[in-house]
C-alpha positions in Angstrom: 28.4 134.7 13.7 31.9 134.2 14.5 34.4 132.0 12.5 33.5 128.7 14.2 29.9 129.2 13.2 30.7 130.1 9.7 33.0 127.0 9.4 30.1 125.0 11.0 27.6 126.0 8.2 30.1 125.7 5.6 30.8 122.1 6.7 27.1 121.1 6.9 26.7 122.6 3.5 29.6 120.8 2.0 28.6 117.6 3.5 25.0 117.6 2.1 26.3 118.7 -1.4 28.8 115.7 -1.4 25.8 113.3 -0.4 23.7 114.7 -3.6 26.5 114.4 -5.7 27.3 110.7 -4.6 23.4 109.9 -5.1 22.7 111.9 -8.3 25.8 111.9 -10.0 27.6 108.8 -8.7 24.3 106.7 -8.5 25.3 105.5 -5.2 22.5 104.3 -2.7 21.2 107.1 -0.3 22.5 104.9 2.5 26.1 105.1 1.2 25.9 108.9 0.0 24.3 110.1 3.3 26.8 108.2 5.6 29.7 109.8 3.4 28.0 113.0 3.7 27.7 112.6 7.4 31.4 112.0 7.8 32.5 114.6 5.6 30.3 117.0 8.1 32.0 115.9 11.1 35.6 116.3 9.8 35.1 119.6 8.1 33.3 120.7 11.3 36.7 119.8 13.3 35.2 116.8 15.0 37.7 113.8 15.7 37.1 111.0 13.6 36.5 108.6 16.6 33.7 111.2 17.6 32.6 111.6 14.1 32.0 107.5 13.9 30.4 107.3 17.4 27.8 109.9 16.1 27.0 108.1 13.1 26.5 104.9 15.1 24.3 106.9 17.5 22.1 108.7 14.6 21.7 105.2 13.3 20.9 103.3 16.4 18.3 105.8 17.4 16.6 105.8 14.2 16.3 102.2 13.4 15.7 101.2 17.2 12.6 103.6 17.1 11.0 105.0 13.9 12.6 101.8 12.3 10.2 99.3 14.0 7.1 101.5 13.0 8.3 101.5 9.5 8.8 97.6 9.3 5.5 96.9 11.3 3.8 99.5 8.5 5.3 97.8 5.6 4.3 94.4 6.7 0.8 95.6 7.2 1.0 97.2 3.9 2.0 93.8 2.5 -1.0 91.9 4.2 -3.4 94.6 2.8 -1.9 94.4 -0.6 -1.5 90.6 -1.1 -4.8 89.7 0.4 -6.6 92.0 -2.1 -8.1 93.9 0.9 -7.0 97.5 -0.3 -8.1 96.8 -3.8 -11.4 95.6 -2.4 -11.9 98.7 -0.5 -10.7 101.2 -3.2 -13.0 99.4 -5.9 -15.9 99.0 -3.7 -15.8 102.8 -2.9 -15.2 104.2 -6.6 -18.4 101.9 -7.6 -20.3 104.0 -5.3 -19.7 106.9 -6.9 -20.3 108.5 -10.1 -17.6 109.9 -12.7 -18.0 113.5 -11.0 -17.4 112.1 -7.7 -14.8 109.7 -8.3 -11.8 112.0 -7.6 -13.1 112.9 -4.3 -13.5 109.1 -3.5 -9.9 108.5 -4.4 -9.0 111.2 -2.2 -10.6 109.7 0.8 -9.5 106.4 0.1 -5.8 107.3 0.0 -6.0 109.3 3.0 -7.7 106.3 5.0 -5.4 103.9 3.4 -2.3 106.0 3.7 -2.8 106.7 7.6 -0.9 103.6 8.8 1.5 103.1 5.9 4.9 104.2 4.6 4.5 106.5 1.6 5.9 104.1 -0.9 3.9 101.1 0.5 0.8 103.1 0.0 1.8 104.1 -3.4 2.7 100.8 -4.5 -0.5 99.3 -2.9 -2.8 102.2 -4.3 -1.6 103.4 -7.6 -2.2 100.0 -9.6 -5.8 100.0 -8.3 -6.5 103.8 -9.3 -4.8 103.6 -12.7 -7.0 100.5 -13.6 -10.2 102.6 -12.3 -9.2 105.6 -14.4 -8.9 103.6 -17.7 -12.9 103.3 -17.3 -13.4 107.0 -16.7 -15.4 108.8 -19.3 -13.0 111.3 -21.0 -14.7 114.1 -22.6 -12.1 114.5 -25.5 -9.0 114.2 -23.4 -8.9 110.6 -21.8 -5.4 111.2 -20.5 -6.4 114.1 -18.5 -9.6 112.7 -17.1 -7.5 109.6 -16.0 -5.2 112.0 -14.3 -7.8 113.9 -12.4 -8.8 110.8 -10.7 -5.0 109.6 -10.1 -3.7 113.1 -8.7 -6.1 113.0 -5.7 -4.9 109.9 -4.6 -1.4 111.0 -4.5 -2.5 114.2 -2.6 -4.1 112.1 -0.1 -1.0 110.1 0.5 1.3 112.8 0.3 -0.7 114.9 2.9 -0.9 111.9 5.5 2.7 111.3 5.0 3.7 114.8 5.7 1.4 115.9 8.6 -0.6 113.1 10.0 0.8 110.7 12.7 1.4 107.8 13.0 3.0 108.0 9.8 6.7 107.4 10.4 8.0 110.8 9.6 5.7 113.0 11.9 6.0 110.2 14.6 9.4 110.5 14.7 9.3 114.3 15.1 6.7 114.0 17.7 9.0 111.9 19.6 12.2 114.2 19.0 10.7 117.5 19.9 8.5 115.9 22.9 5.2 116.9 21.3 1.6 115.7 22.2 0.8 112.9 19.8 -2.9 113.4 20.4 -2.7 116.9 19.5 -0.3 116.7 16.6 -2.5 114.0 15.0 -5.7 116.4 15.7 -3.9 119.6 14.2 -2.6 117.4 11.4 -5.9 116.1 10.3 -7.6 119.6 10.8 -5.1 121.4 8.2 -4.6 117.9 6.3 -7.8 117.5 4.8 -8.4 121.0 3.2 -4.6 120.9 1.6 -5.6 117.5 0.2 -8.6 119.1 -1.7 -6.3 122.1 -2.9 -3.4 119.9 -3.8 -5.8 117.2 -5.4 -8.9 117.6 -7.2 -8.6 121.4 -7.4 -5.1 121.4 -8.8 -5.6 118.6 -10.9 -7.9 120.8 -13.2 -5.0 123.0 -14.1 -1.7 120.6 -13.9 -3.2 117.6 -16.0 -4.3 119.8 -19.5 -2.5 118.2 -22.1 -0.4 115.7 -20.5 0.1 112.8 -22.6 0.6 109.1 -20.8 2.2 106.3 -21.9 1.6 102.7 -21.0 2.7 102.2 -17.2 6.1 100.2 -17.0 5.3 98.9 -13.6 2.6 96.7 -12.9 0.9 95.1 -9.6 1.6 91.5 -8.6 -0.5 89.8 -6.1 -1.7 86.5 -5.3 -4.7 84.9 -6.3 -6.9 85.1 -3.0 -10.4 85.6 -2.4 -10.3 89.4 -0.7 -11.8 89.6 2.7 -14.9 91.3 3.5 -14.7 95.1 3.1 -15.7 95.9 6.7 -12.9 93.5 7.9 -10.6 95.6 5.5 -11.7 98.7 6.9 -11.3 97.7 10.2 -7.7 96.6 9.8 -6.8 99.8 8.1 -8.4 101.9 10.9 -7.4 99.8 13.9 -3.7 101.4 14.6 -5.3 104.7 14.5 -8.2 103.8 16.7 -5.7 102.2 19.3 -3.6 105.6 19.4 -6.6 107.8 19.4 -8.3 105.8 22.3 -4.9 106.0 24.4 -4.7 109.6 23.8 -8.0 110.5 24.5 -8.1 108.4 27.7 -5.5 110.6 28.9 -8.2 113.3 29.1 -10.5 111.4 31.4 -9.1 111.8 35.0 -10.1 108.5 36.2 -8.1 106.8 33.1 -5.3 109.1 32.8 -2.9 106.7 34.7 -4.2 103.5 33.3 -1.2 101.3 31.9 -3.2 99.6 29.4 -4.0 103.2 27.9 -0.5 104.4 27.7 0.2 100.9 26.0 -2.3 101.4 23.4 -1.3 104.8 22.4 2.2 103.4 21.8 2.4 103.3 17.9 4.8 100.0 17.9 2.6 98.1 20.0 -0.7 99.5 18.2 0.8 98.2 15.0 2.1 94.9 16.3 -1.5 94.3 17.6 -3.0 95.2 14.2 -0.4 92.9 12.3 -1.4 90.0 14.6 -4.9 90.5 13.9 -4.9 91.1 10.6 -3.0 87.7 9.6 -6.1 85.5 10.4 -8.8 88.0 9.6 -7.2 88.8 6.1 -5.8 85.4 5.1 -8.2 82.8 6.9 -7.5 79.2 6.8 -4.7 79.9 4.1 -2.8 81.6 6.5 -0.6 78.7 7.5 0.4 78.0 3.8 4.0 78.3 3.4 3.4 80.3 0.0 1.4 83.0 1.9 3.7 83.3 4.6 6.6 83.5 2.1 5.0 86.1 0.0 4.2 88.5 2.8 7.5 88.5 4.9 9.5 88.6 1.6 7.6 91.6 0.1 7.9 93.3 3.5 11.7 92.6 4.0 12.7 93.5 0.6 11.1 97.1 1.0 12.5 97.3 4.6 16.1 96.9 4.0 16.2 99.5 1.4 14.1 102.1 3.5 15.6 101.4 7.0 19.1 101.6 5.6 18.2 105.0 4.0 16.5 106.7 7.0 19.3 105.2 9.4 21.9 106.9 7.3 19.6 110.1 7.4 19.8 109.5 11.3 23.7 109.4 10.9 23.6 112.8 9.4 21.4 114.1 12.0 23.4 113.3 14.8 26.6 114.5 13.5 25.0 117.7 12.7 23.7 117.8 16.4 27.2 116.5 17.7 28.9 119.3 15.7 26.5 122.2 17.2 24.3 123.0 14.4 21.2 122.9 16.6 22.8 125.4 19.2 23.7 127.7 16.6 20.3 127.6 15.1 18.9 128.3 18.4 21.0 131.5 19.0 20.3 132.7 15.2 16.4 132.1 16.0 16.8 134.5 19.3 19.3 136.8 17.5 17.3 137.6 14.6 13.9 136.8 15.6 13.4 134.3 12.9 10.0 132.5 13.3 10.9 128.9 14.4 8.1 127.5 12.0 9.6 129.2 9.1 12.8 127.7 10.1 12.0 124.6 10.7 10.3 124.5 7.3 13.4 126.0 5.6 15.9 123.4 7.0 13.4 120.5 6.0 13.1 121.9 2.5 17.1 122.0 2.1 17.5 118.4 3.4 14.4 117.3 1.0 15.9 119.0 -1.9 19.6 117.5 -1.1 18.6 113.9 -0.1 15.3 113.3 -1.5 13.7 111.3 1.0 10.9 113.2 3.1 11.8 111.0 6.2 15.5 111.7 6.0 14.4 115.5 5.8 12.3 115.1 8.7 14.8 113.2 10.8 17.7 115.7 10.0 15.4 118.8 10.6 13.8 117.7 14.0 17.5 116.6 15.2 18.5 120.3 15.0 15.3 121.8 16.1 15.0 120.9 20.1 17.0 123.8 21.1 15.0 126.3 18.9 11.9 125.1 20.4 13.4 125.3 24.1 14.5 128.8 23.5 11.3 130.4 21.6 8.5 128.3 23.4 6.8 127.7 20.4 4.2 124.8 20.2 6.2 121.8 19.6 3.2 120.1 17.5 3.3 123.2 15.2 6.8 122.8 14.4 6.3 118.9 14.0 3.6 119.9 11.3 6.0 122.9 9.9 8.9 120.3 9.5 6.4 117.6 7.8 5.1 120.3 5.3 8.7 121.2 4.5 9.9 117.4 3.9 7.7 117.0 1.0 8.7 120.1 -1.1 9.5 119.4 -4.7 9.8 116.0 -4.9 12.6 115.5 -8.0 15.0 112.8 -9.4 16.8 112.1 -6.1 13.5 111.2 -4.6 12.4 107.3 -5.1 8.8 108.5 -5.0 9.4 110.5 -8.0 10.3 107.4 -10.2 7.6 105.3 -8.4 5.0 107.9 -9.6 6.4 108.3 -13.1 6.4 104.5 -13.6 2.9 103.7 -12.2 1.3 106.6 -13.9 2.8 106.4 -17.1 4.0 110.3 -17.2 7.1 111.7 -18.9 9.9 112.9 -16.7 8.8 116.4 -17.8 5.2 115.8 -16.8 6.0 114.0 -13.6 7.6 117.5 -12.7 4.6 119.3 -13.7 2.0 117.1 -12.0 3.6 115.4 -9.0 6.5 117.8 -8.0 3.8 120.5 -8.2 1.5 118.7 -6.1 4.0 118.0 -3.6 5.2 122.0 -3.7 1.5 123.0 -3.1 1.2 120.5 -0.2 4.6 122.0 1.4 3.7 125.5 0.8 0.3 125.5 1.7 1.2 123.2 4.9 3.2 126.0 6.2 0.7 128.7 5.6 -1.9 126.4 7.6 0.6 125.9 10.4 1.1 129.5 10.5 -2.5 130.5 10.9 -3.1 127.7 13.2 -0.2 129.4 15.3 -2.5 132.5 15.9 -5.4 130.3 17.1 -3.7 127.7 19.4 
């Protein structure tokens, strides 16, 4: 590495550290902190201020104009499932069919299914109050808090795994688009490794991390309208519909007579799949009450409130990514991989881990990592689908105080800060490390 390369690396590190300090110490919103970090990287790397500003604008526009639509549509679908009582109906119905011993496995399955089309925070807010309520009725065998956590942690594992590894979740989906990976293959590989990882990080890990943990009354509570929940079959259909549409489009491309069909290409577009699901969900979930102003206001108020903060944060993450790319970090990493024979899978994972620890948001970590990896993928010839999954695994490493999900989990579950590290942070770390191991193993088979 020459002097210019070292300057670029130091600029990247300094910009990310500045963003951390502004977010954690200065208590600024990640939107402001990441934007400041992006400008710092550009200026320290020697980019003109005008070029840095253009890179920031391009980065924000690319993310909000692409993945931002998926996030917003996922949030609106989550609001509909939440307010209509559909998600609660699915969860409570599944838990009634299982005995106490099978309940953790039921919550794991519910979380994976419900979490597939939704942004992580949406799935968390939607599902955790239901699981926490169900956990209160669990037999305790002398340790009621641990028994409750052994039901709650598998739900968190299910949400965390699909958030990291399975499109059409926004993070993996963005990585698929940025690296030119096959959406169908990424979904297939992601599901294959997600299920065993969720079992390990959920029911298995909970047996060790929940011992001796003491819970307080959760400080957050669920707020929903007094609506009659729709039939469970309808609720399940709505949850699975975007997945079915995308899968149908991808599988149809494998059939010789259908691979050029325009309607199949449209069906596999996540934005269109989620839009169609939103339009179908409104009448099916709310029925005749759909036209009531109170229902419409509740759905869109809940959607827009969450969307604003999330879109601003990931947009600023896109700005930081674009400045790093414009400054030449992507090319530098590609040269390092070729020079020192570093595994592209390990490199993608490490870059995502670094951004995750720095910025907190898994989606921001994914956005930044995939932005600097295309050159590495092209130079190495590695499967882009596996790089997508390696980055996704790295993006959830060790949730801590700069991650909004950390505080959401703490608030809903009722753990202390120390016990949130012991349970939730450990769970995310297991998903991340096991995800990398599974992707490396899969690389020898595909």
